[in-house]
C-alpha positions, 0 to 999 in steps of 0.5 A: 596827616603830617605832624599829627603824632606830635603831642609835646614840644619842649622847644619852640613852634615857629612858622615864619613868613609863609604867605600861602599857609592857610591851616595849622591842621596836623598840630591838633594833638599838641598839648604843650609847647614852650613857645608859639610864634606865628609870623607873616601868615596872611592866609591863616584865618583861624587857629583851630589847628592849635585847639589842644594846646593847654600850656605855653610860656609865650604866644606871638601872633603877628601879621596873620589873617585872624579876626579872633583867637578862637581855637585856643580855648584849651589854653589855660596856662600862659606863663609870660604873655601874649604879643599880637602885632600888625593883624589887620583883621583882629577884632577881639581876644575871644578864645583866650577866656580860660587864661589866667592873665594875672602877672602876665604881659600883653602887647597888642600893637598895630591892630587897627580894628581891635575893639574887644578886650572881653577875654581879660575880664576879671584880671586884677594884676598884670606885668605890662600892657601895650595897646598902641595903635588899636581900634579901642574906643573903651577899656571894657574888660579891664574893670577889675584891674588894680595893678600894672607893675611895669606900665600901661601904654595907650597910643596911636604913635609907637615909641619905636618899631622894636620896643614891644617885646615880652619880658625875659624870665629867669629861674633866679634873680640875676645881675643888676640887683642894685640898678635893674628891676630883677625878677624871679619867675618861670622860665621862658623859651631859650631860643634867642641868639642873645643871652640876657640878665634876669631883668631882660637887659642883654648880656654878651657871651661868654662872660655872662655880664650885663652890658649896662652895669657889668655885673655878673649874673648869680646864676644862668638865666634864660635868653630874652625873647626877641621882638616879634618884628624880627623873628629869629 
């Protein structure tokens, strides 16, 4: 079977706008991926092909035909977060119960029939949560939550079509130490076309300076993950 020999991908695993793709079989032996992105795959109704994945930094699931996240039960280490947007049939996060959500970001935008957050049960602290334009009638599953560091958004009207994105992460605190909220965390995928400061604000190449405050980063930081609405 094509790709069945793959076990680890130190970079990204991305499938972009393939309307006829209905299966991810062939990837069933992959256990570790830096970043997973599935965009514009309306015929894909399950994630069984990813059933061996145990660790990834970030997970993007946009415009798929899935109803839940079954197939990801082996995933225990998610380092940055999950972004799932514009999935018309997504009803729950079932399949991600083994993930430790503490300290992660969660963007669930434009999922009109999403009503179940039970996979988050027990989480106490998250970096950010966005549940814009979901079908939620209550927040069952978040009973243990005590802290959302950067904000919680519940709305039927998004701020802008590109505002939802997972934060960048860096191996060190970077620029903007006085004006930005810099963080030290594990590295996220390095595939964006633009670099960023550790606070997530873009900086231009090759100077390595933050466009907002013009300060140089103290060390190399990883690029910001672009919005899932405009994948690279």
